[in-house]
ChimeraX commands (.cxc) that place a marker at each C-alpha (Angstrom):
marker #1 position -138.96,35.67,-251.63 radius 0.5
marker #1 position -139.86,31.86,-251.55 radius 0.5
marker #1 position -142.82,30.77,-251.02 radius 0.5
marker #1 position -142.46,29.70,-247.76 radius 0.5
marker #1 position -141.24,33.08,-246.15 radius 0.5
marker #1 position -144.56,34.65,-248.26 radius 0.5
marker #1 position -147.12,33.17,-246.78 radius 0.5
marker #1 position -145.42,33.71,-243.16 radius 0.5
marker #1 position -145.71,37.34,-244.22 radius 0.5
marker #1 position -149.40,37.62,-245.32 radius 0.5
marker #1 position -150.59,35.85,-242.24 radius 0.5
marker #1 position -148.38,38.20,-239.62 radius 0.5
marker #1 position -149.76,40.75,-241.84 radius 0.5
marker #1 position -153.42,39.65,-241.28 radius 0.5
marker #1 position -152.79,38.67,-238.20 radius 0.5
marker #1 position -151.62,42.77,-237.23 radius 0.5
marker #1 position -154.08,44.95,-239.40 radius 0.5
marker #1 position -157.02,42.41,-238.08 radius 0.5
marker #1 position -155.28,43.59,-234.03 radius 0.5
marker #1 position -155.09,46.93,-235.01 radius 0.5
marker #1 position -158.76,47.09,-235.85 radius 0.5
marker #1 position -159.72,45.93,-233.71 radius 0.5
marker #1 position -158.54,47.49,-231.21 radius 0.5
marker #1 position -159.26,51.04,-232.82 radius 0.5
marker #1 position -163.32,50.24,-233.13 radius 0.5
marker #1 position -163.17,49.13,-229.48 radius 0.5
marker #1 position -165.85,51.05,-228.58 radius 0.5
marker #1 position -168.75,51.14,-231.35 radius 0.5
marker #1 position -171.33,48.39,-230.51 radius 0.5
marker #1 position -174.87,47.19,-232.80 radius 0.5
marker #1 position -177.25,44.63,-231.52 radius 0.5
marker #1 position -177.32,40.75,-234.01 radius 0.5
marker #1 position -179.41,37.91,-233.43 radius 0.5
marker #1 position -176.96,34.75,-231.97 radius 0.5
marker #1 position -177.72,31.40,-231.42 radius 0.5
marker #1 position -178.70,30.64,-227.31 radius 0.5
marker #1 position -178.46,34.32,-226.73 radius 0.5
marker #1 position -181.22,35.97,-228.96 radius 0.5
marker #1 position -180.87,40.50,-229.03 radius 0.5
marker #1 position -177.15,40.45,-228.44 radius 0.5
marker #1 position -174.60,43.96,-228.42 radius 0.5
marker #1 position -171.70,43.29,-229.29 radius 0.5
marker #1 position -168.21,45.43,-229.85 radius 0.5
marker #1 position -167.30,46.33,-233.45 radius 0.5
marker #1 position -163.99,45.91,-232.80 radius 0.5
marker #1 position -165.14,41.35,-232.59 radius 0.5
marker #1 position -165.54,41.54,-236.27 radius 0.5
marker #1 position -161.77,40.66,-236.85 radius 0.5
marker #1 position -160.06,40.04,-233.35 radius 0.5
marker #1 position -160.89,36.93,-233.77 radius 0.5
marker #1 position -159.32,36.54,-237.10 radius 0.5
marker #1 position -156.43,36.67,-234.77 radius 0.5
marker #1 position -156.62,33.62,-233.77 radius 0.5
marker #1 position -156.83,31.88,-237.04 radius 0.5
marker #1 position -154.24,33.58,-237.92 radius 0.5
marker #1 position -152.05,31.97,-234.83 radius 0.5
marker #1 position -153.27,28.72,-235.66 radius 0.5
marker #1 position -152.68,28.40,-239.10 radius 0.5
marker #1 position -148.28,29.78,-237.89 radius 0.5
marker #1 position -148.10,27.42,-235.10 radius 0.5
marker #1 position -149.85,24.48,-237.53 radius 0.5
marker #1 position -147.65,25.79,-240.76 radius 0.5
marker #1 position -144.78,27.59,-239.24 radius 0.5
marker #1 position -144.30,25.68,-235.33 radius 0.5
marker #1 position -144.47,27.37,-232.21 radius 0.5
marker #1 position -141.52,29.49,-231.92 radius 0.5
marker #1 position -143.29,31.38,-235.29 radius 0.5
marker #1 position -146.33,31.58,-233.12 radius 0.5
marker #1 position -144.98,32.97,-230.26 radius 0.5
marker #1 position -142.84,35.91,-232.04 radius 0.5
marker #1 position -145.98,37.38,-234.23 radius 0.5
marker #1 position -147.98,37.08,-230.71 radius 0.5
marker #1 position -144.75,39.35,-229.48 radius 0.5
marker #1 position -144.75,41.11,-232.36 radius 0.5
marker #1 position -148.47,42.35,-231.66 radius 0.5
marker #1 position -147.95,43.27,-228.42 radius 0.5
marker #1 position -145.14,46.11,-229.53 radius 0.5
marker #1 position -147.38,47.08,-231.80 radius 0.5
marker #1 position -150.27,47.76,-229.64 radius 0.5
marker #1 position -147.84,49.59,-226.83 radius 0.5
marker #1 position -146.14,51.70,-230.10 radius 0.5
marker #1 position -150.20,52.43,-230.92 radius 0.5
marker #1 position -150.61,53.91,-226.95 radius 0.5
marker #1 position -147.83,56.24,-227.00 radius 0.5
marker #1 position -148.83,57.23,-231.71 radius 0.5
marker #1 position -152.17,57.81,-230.45 radius 0.5
marker #1 position -150.91,60.10,-226.93 radius 0.5
marker #1 position -149.15,62.67,-228.61 radius 0.5
marker #1 position -151.60,63.21,-230.92 radius 0.5
marker #1 position -154.04,63.98,-228.54 radius 0.5
marker #1 position -151.33,66.49,-226.53 radius 0.5
marker #1 position -149.99,68.05,-229.01 radius 0.5
marker #1 position -151.71,71.67,-230.08 radius 0.5
marker #1 position -153.95,72.33,-232.50 radius 0.5
marker #1 position -152.63,73.06,-235.98 radius 0.5
marker #1 position -154.21,77.06,-236.73 radius 0.5
marker #1 position -155.56,75.80,-240.03 radius 0.5
marker #1 position -158.01,74.01,-237.91 radius 0.5
marker #1 position -160.82,75.16,-235.65 radius 0.5
marker #1 position -160.50,74.36,-231.73 radius 0.5
marker #1 position -163.22,71.65,-232.19 radius 0.5
marker #1 position -161.21,69.19,-233.98 radius 0.5
marker #1 position -159.11,68.34,-230.69 radius 0.5
marker #1 position -162.50,67.44,-229.04 radius 0.5
marker #1 position -163.89,65.02,-232.40 radius 0.5
marker #1 position -160.06,63.66,-231.06 radius 0.5
marker #1 position -160.89,63.30,-227.62 radius 0.5
marker #1 position -164.89,61.63,-228.71 radius 0.5
marker #1 position -162.95,59.34,-230.84 radius 0.5
marker #1 position -159.64,58.06,-229.32 radius 0.5
marker #1 position -159.47,59.83,-225.77 radius 0.5
marker #1 position -160.92,56.48,-224.57 radius 0.5
marker #1 position -158.63,53.85,-227.02 radius 0.5
marker #1 position -155.87,54.16,-224.27 radius 0.5
marker #1 position -157.74,51.69,-221.98 radius 0.5
marker #1 position -159.77,50.21,-224.65 radius 0.5
marker #1 position -155.69,48.96,-225.98 radius 0.5
marker #1 position -154.57,48.60,-222.68 radius 0.5
marker #1 position -157.46,45.95,-222.15 radius 0.5
marker #1 position -157.13,44.49,-225.39 radius 0.5
marker #1 position -152.50,43.60,-224.45 radius 0.5
marker #1 position -153.65,42.72,-221.02 radius 0.5
marker #1 position -156.56,40.51,-222.61 radius 0.5
marker #1 position -154.26,39.68,-226.33 radius 0.5
marker #1 position -151.31,38.16,-224.66 radius 0.5
marker #1 position -152.57,36.09,-222.59 radius 0.5
marker #1 position -154.98,34.83,-224.77 radius 0.5
marker #1 position -152.32,34.44,-227.68 radius 0.5
marker #1 position -149.88,32.80,-225.31 radius 0.5
marker #1 position -152.80,30.44,-224.19 radius 0.5
marker #1 position -154.24,29.34,-227.69 radius 0.5
marker #1 position -151.06,29.26,-229.07 radius 0.5
marker #1 position -149.69,26.21,-226.21 radius 0.5
marker #1 position -152.78,24.78,-225.34 radius 0.5
marker #1 position -152.90,24.14,-229.53 radius 0.5
marker #1 position -149.45,22.64,-229.71 radius 0.5
marker #1 position -150.56,20.43,-226.60 radius 0.5
marker #1 position -153.62,18.93,-228.18 radius 0.5
marker #1 position -151.27,18.48,-231.33 radius 0.5
marker #1 position -148.26,17.13,-229.62 radius 0.5
marker #1 position -151.29,14.73,-227.37 radius 0.5
marker #1 position -152.88,13.41,-230.44 radius 0.5
marker #1 position -149.70,12.82,-232.78 radius 0.5
marker #1 position -150.25,15.50,-235.40 radius 0.5
marker #1 position -154.22,14.26,-236.02 radius 0.5
marker #1 position -157.52,15.71,-235.60 radius 0.5
marker #1 position -156.75,18.92,-236.78 radius 0.5
marker #1 position -160.59,20.03,-235.75 radius 0.5
marker #1 position -160.13,19.07,-232.14 radius 0.5
marker #1 position -156.47,21.29,-231.29 radius 0.5
marker #1 position -158.09,24.22,-233.63 radius 0.5
marker #1 position -161.63,24.37,-231.69 radius 0.5
marker #1 position -160.23,23.53,-228.24 radius 0.5
marker #1 position -157.18,25.99,-228.10 radius 0.5
marker #1 position -159.61,28.91,-229.65 radius 0.5
marker #1 position -162.91,27.82,-226.89 radius 0.5
marker #1 position -160.35,28.11,-223.91 radius 0.5
marker #1 position -158.14,31.69,-225.26 radius 0.5
marker #1 position -161.33,33.14,-226.21 radius 0.5
marker #1 position -162.32,33.07,-222.87 radius 0.5
marker #1 position -159.66,34.15,-221.07 radius 0.5
marker #1 position -159.70,37.02,-223.82 radius 0.5
marker #1 position -163.46,37.86,-223.82 radius 0.5
marker #1 position -163.84,37.89,-220.07 radius 0.5
marker #1 position -160.95,39.93,-219.25 radius 0.5
marker #1 position -161.65,42.51,-222.26 radius 0.5
marker #1 position -165.25,43.28,-220.85 radius 0.5
marker #1 position -164.09,43.22,-217.05 radius 0.5
marker #1 position -160.55,45.48,-217.46 radius 0.5
marker #1 position -163.25,48.30,-220.20 radius 0.5
marker #1 position -165.62,47.90,-218.10 radius 0.5
marker #1 position -165.85,47.33,-214.67 radius 0.5
marker #1 position -167.06,50.36,-213.08 radius 0.5
marker #1 position -168.40,51.75,-216.21 radius 0.5
marker #1 position -171.54,49.71,-216.44 radius 0.5
marker #1 position -173.54,47.41,-214.33 radius 0.5
marker #1 position -173.07,43.80,-213.00 radius 0.5
marker #1 position -175.34,42.50,-215.15 radius 0.5
marker #1 position -174.49,44.02,-218.28 radius 0.5
marker #1 position -170.77,42.65,-217.53 radius 0.5
marker #1 position -171.83,39.88,-217.83 radius 0.5
marker #1 position -173.72,39.82,-220.82 radius 0.5
marker #1 position -171.24,41.38,-222.50 radius 0.5
marker #1 position -168.85,37.90,-222.26 radius 0.5
marker #1 position -171.20,36.11,-222.84 radius 0.5
marker #1 position -172.43,37.37,-225.79 radius 0.5
marker #1 position -169.02,38.12,-226.95 radius 0.5
marker #1 position -167.92,34.52,-226.36 radius 0.5
marker #1 position -170.69,32.91,-227.94 radius 0.5
marker #1 position -169.92,35.23,-231.31 radius 0.5
marker #1 position -166.94,33.85,-230.86 radius 0.5
marker #1 position -167.06,30.27,-230.54 radius 0.5
marker #1 position -168.73,30.88,-233.40 radius 0.5
marker #1 position -166.82,32.29,-235.36 radius 0.5
marker #1 position -164.43,29.16,-234.46 radius 0.5
marker #1 position -166.88,26.93,-235.16 radius 0.5
marker #1 position -166.01,28.64,-239.02 radius 0.5
marker #1 position -163.22,29.26,-238.88 radius 0.5
marker #1 position -162.74,25.22,-239.40 radius 0.5
marker #1 position -162.50,24.63,-243.12 radius 0.5
marker #1 position -159.86,27.72,-243.73 radius 0.5
marker #1 position -157.35,25.29,-240.79 radius 0.5
marker #1 position -157.44,22.40,-243.30 radius 0.5
marker #1 position -157.18,24.12,-246.18 radius 0.5
marker #1 position -154.27,26.17,-245.10 radius 0.5
marker #1 position -153.05,22.90,-243.48 radius 0.5
marker #1 position -153.76,21.13,-247.38 radius 0.5
marker #1 position -151.62,23.73,-248.90 radius 0.5
marker #1 position -149.21,24.02,-246.77 radius 0.5
marker #1 position -148.34,20.59,-246.72 radius 0.5
marker #1 position -144.83,21.37,-248.61 radius 0.5
marker #1 position -144.13,24.51,-245.15 radius 0.5
marker #1 position -145.24,21.87,-242.74 radius 0.5
marker #1 position -141.89,20.21,-244.39 radius 0.5
marker #1 position -139.70,23.07,-244.93 radius 0.5
marker #1 position -140.77,24.10,-241.01 radius 0.5
marker #1 position -139.71,20.33,-239.88 radius 0.5
marker #1 position -136.14,20.54,-242.08 radius 0.5
marker #1 position -135.35,23.75,-240.08 radius 0.5
marker #1 position -135.59,22.38,-236.18 radius 0.5
marker #1 position -134.36,19.07,-236.88 radius 0.5
marker #1 position -130.71,21.10,-238.51 radius 0.5
marker #1 position -131.66,23.36,-235.37 radius 0.5
marker #1 position -131.28,20.54,-233.59 radius 0.5
marker #1 position -128.58,19.77,-234.59 radius 0.5
marker #1 position -126.37,22.76,-234.60 radius 0.5
marker link #1:1,2 radius 0.2
marker link #1:2,3 radius 0.2
marker link #1:3,4 radius 0.2
marker link #1:4,5 radius 0.2
marker link #1:5,6 radius 0.2
marker link #1:6,7 radius 0.2
marker link #1:7,8 radius 0.2
marker link #1:8,9 radius 0.2
marker link #1:9,10 radius 0.2
marker link #1:10,11 radius 0.2
marker link #1:11,12 radius 0.2
marker link #1:12,13 radius 0.2
marker link #1:13,14 radius 0.2
marker link #1:14,15 radius 0.2
marker link #1:15,16 radius 0.2
marker link #1:16,17 radius 0.2
marker link #1:17,18 radius 0.2
marker link #1:18,19 radius 0.2
marker link #1:19,20 radius 0.2
marker link #1:20,21 radius 0.2
marker link #1:21,22 radius 0.2
marker link #1:22,23 radius 0.2
marker link #1:23,24 radius 0.2
marker link #1:24,25 radius 0.2
marker link #1:25,26 radius 0.2
marker link #1:26,27 radius 0.2
marker link #1:27,28 radius 0.2
marker link #1:28,29 radius 0.2
marker link #1:29,30 radius 0.2
marker link #1:30,31 radius 0.2
marker link #1:31,32 radius 0.2
marker link #1:32,33 radius 0.2
marker link #1:33,34 radius 0.2
marker link #1:34,35 radius 0.2
marker link #1:35,36 radius 0.2
marker link #1:36,37 radius 0.2
marker link #1:37,38 radius 0.2
marker link #1:38,39 radius 0.2
marker link #1:39,40 radius 0.2
marker link #1:40,41 radius 0.2
marker link #1:41,42 radius 0.2
marker link #1:42,43 radius 0.2
marker link #1:43,44 radius 0.2
marker link #1:44,45 radius 0.2
marker link #1:45,46 radius 0.2
marker link #1:46,47 radius 0.2
marker link #1:47,48 radius 0.2
marker link #1:48,49 radius 0.2
marker link #1:49,50 radius 0.2
marker link #1:50,51 radius 0.2
marker link #1:51,52 radius 0.2
marker link #1:52,53 radius 0.2
marker link #1:53,54 radius 0.2
marker link #1:54,55 radius 0.2
marker link #1:55,56 radius 0.2
marker link #1:56,57 radius 0.2
marker link #1:57,58 radius 0.2
marker link #1:58,59 radius 0.2
marker link #1:59,60 radius 0.2
marker link #1:60,61 radius 0.2
marker link #1:61,62 radius 0.2
marker link #1:62,63 radius 0.2
marker link #1:63,64 radius 0.2
marker link #1:64,65 radius 0.2
marker link #1:65,66 radius 0.2
marker link #1:66,67 radius 0.2
marker link #1:67,68 radius 0.2
marker link #1:68,69 radius 0.2
marker link #1:69,70 radius 0.2
marker link #1:70,71 radius 0.2
marker link #1:71,72 radius 0.2
marker link #1:72,73 radius 0.2
marker link #1:73,74 radius 0.2
marker link #1:74,75 radius 0.2
marker link #1:75,76 radius 0.2
marker link #1:76,77 radius 0.2
marker link #1:77,78 radius 0.2
marker link #1:78,79 radius 0.2
marker link #1:79,80 radius 0.2
marker link #1:80,81 radius 0.2
marker link #1:81,82 radius 0.2
marker link #1:82,83 radius 0.2
marker link #1:83,84 radius 0.2
marker link #1:84,85 radius 0.2
marker link #1:85,86 radius 0.2
marker link #1:86,87 radius 0.2
marker link #1:87,88 radius 0.2
marker link #1:88,89 radius 0.2
marker link #1:89,90 radius 0.2
marker link #1:90,91 radius 0.2
marker link #1:91,92 radius 0.2
marker link #1:92,93 radius 0.2
marker link #1:93,94 radius 0.2
marker link #1:94,95 radius 0.2
marker link #1:95,96 radius 0.2
marker link #1:96,97 radius 0.2
marker link #1:97,98 radius 0.2
marker link #1:98,99 radius 0.2
marker link #1:99,100 radius 0.2
marker link #1:100,101 radius 0.2
marker link #1:101,102 radius 0.2
marker link #1:102,103 radius 0.2
marker link #1:103,104 radius 0.2
marker link #1:104,105 radius 0.2
marker link #1:105,106 radius 0.2
marker link #1:106,107 radius 0.2
marker link #1:107,108 radius 0.2
marker link #1:108,109 radius 0.2
marker link #1:109,110 radius 0.2
marker link #1:110,111 radius 0.2
marker link #1:111,112 radius 0.2
marker link #1:112,113 radius 0.2
marker link #1:113,114 radius 0.2
marker link #1:114,115 radius 0.2
marker link #1:115,116 radius 0.2
marker link #1:116,117 radius 0.2
marker link #1:117,118 radius 0.2
marker link #1:118,119 radius 0.2
marker link #1:119,120 radius 0.2
marker link #1:120,121 radius 0.2
marker link #1:121,122 radius 0.2
marker link #1:122,123 radius 0.2
marker link #1:123,124 radius 0.2
marker link #1:124,125 radius 0.2
marker link #1:125,126 radius 0.2
marker link #1:126,127 radius 0.2
marker link #1:127,128 radius 0.2
marker link #1:128,129 radius 0.2
marker link #1:129,130 radius 0.2
marker link #1:130,131 radius 0.2
marker link #1:131,132 radius 0.2
marker link #1:132,133 radius 0.2
marker link #1:133,134 radius 0.2
marker link #1:134,135 radius 0.2
marker link #1:135,136 radius 0.2
marker link #1:136,137 radius 0.2
marker link #1:137,138 radius 0.2
marker link #1:138,139 radius 0.2
marker link #1:139,140 radius 0.2
marker link #1:140,141 radius 0.2
marker link #1:141,142 radius 0.2
marker link #1:142,143 radius 0.2
marker link #1:143,144 radius 0.2
marker link #1:144,145 radius 0.2
marker link #1:145,146 radius 0.2
marker link #1:146,147 radius 0.2
marker link #1:147,148 radius 0.2
marker link #1:148,149 radius 0.2
marker link #1:149,150 radius 0.2
marker link #1:150,151 radius 0.2
marker link #1:151,152 radius 0.2
marker link #1:152,153 radius 0.2
marker link #1:153,154 radius 0.2
marker link #1:154,155 radius 0.2
marker link #1:155,156 radius 0.2
marker link #1:156,157 radius 0.2
marker link #1:157,158 radius 0.2
marker link #1:158,159 radius 0.2
marker link #1:159,160 radius 0.2
marker link #1:160,161 radius 0.2
marker link #1:161,162 radius 0.2
marker link #1:162,163 radius 0.2
marker link #1:163,164 radius 0.2
marker link #1:164,165 radius 0.2
marker link #1:165,166 radius 0.2
marker link #1:166,167 radius 0.2
marker link #1:167,168 radius 0.2
marker link #1:168,169 radius 0.2
marker link #1:169,170 radius 0.2
marker link #1:170,171 radius 0.2
marker link #1:171,172 radius 0.2
marker link #1:172,173 radius 0.2
marker link #1:173,174 radius 0.2
marker link #1:174,175 radius 0.2
marker link #1:175,176 radius 0.2
marker link #1:176,177 radius 0.2
marker link #1:177,178 radius 0.2
marker link #1:178,179 radius 0.2
marker link #1:179,180 radius 0.2
marker link #1:180,181 radius 0.2
marker link #1:181,182 radius 0.2
marker link #1:182,183 radius 0.2
marker link #1:183,184 radius 0.2
marker link #1:184,185 radius 0.2
marker link #1:185,186 radius 0.2
marker link #1:186,187 radius 0.2
marker link #1:187,188 radius 0.2
marker link #1:188,189 radius 0.2
marker link #1:189,190 radius 0.2
marker link #1:190,191 radius 0.2
marker link #1:191,192 radius 0.2
marker link #1:192,193 radius 0.2
marker link #1:193,194 radius 0.2
marker link #1:194,195 radius 0.2
marker link #1:195,196 radius 0.2
marker link #1:196,197 radius 0.2
marker link #1:197,198 radius 0.2
marker link #1:198,199 radius 0.2
marker link #1:199,200 radius 0.2
marker link #1:200,201 radius 0.2
marker link #1:201,202 radius 0.2
marker link #1:202,203 radius 0.2
marker link #1:203,204 radius 0.2
marker link #1:204,205 radius 0.2
marker link #1:205,206 radius 0.2
marker link #1:206,207 radius 0.2
marker link #1:207,208 radius 0.2
marker link #1:208,209 radius 0.2
marker link #1:209,210 radius 0.2
marker link #1:210,211 radius 0.2
marker link #1:211,212 radius 0.2
marker link #1:212,213 radius 0.2
marker link #1:213,214 radius 0.2
marker link #1:214,215 radius 0.2
marker link #1:215,216 radius 0.2
marker link #1:216,217 radius 0.2
marker link #1:217,218 radius 0.2
marker link #1:218,219 radius 0.2
marker link #1:219,220 radius 0.2
marker link #1:220,221 radius 0.2
marker link #1:221,222 radius 0.2
marker link #1:222,223 radius 0.2
marker link #1:223,224 radius 0.2
marker link #1:224,225 radius 0.2
marker link #1:225,226 radius 0.2
view
């Protein structure tokens, strides 16, 4: 397999794995000190989730908008598939080899996952498509210069949309309004800090992938002549 397709598969795999893990761990929370906000309460699922935006930005940079959108759609399909399988697991009866408490454990772990994944799917689609669109807007506007600008600006806007949507869908009617607002602020600050940290990785990926960028341009030129 050529490096061109191998790297795309690796980035796509990391993207999809991070998405599935984030959906699975969304209902466990931990406390951490963050700059600007102090003690913050965050979902464990927020740890791998910003990686998805780094992956789509790298795919956008190396392979173009079309492939980035394709990976976003693949993530949506996988999330939908995950919801279906979790619901099947919930309704099938427990084996005679196990005690009835296994069903209680399953519901305790995955009972709220459908709402969580639905929230994630809505927020995810909106945020990821915004991320890809804004990324290429800034790339076109700056004539391909200032990688840090398009990487951070696209992520800042898309993460705001994502954080607001997912927390609102999950916890409106469950948490008090001030707790929801605080969760949005904490989650957004965390994601922005991660976005700032991942900027060097964008530059490393762009430098190491110069041959891939050239190959993408060649393929797009060939498609344009067909």
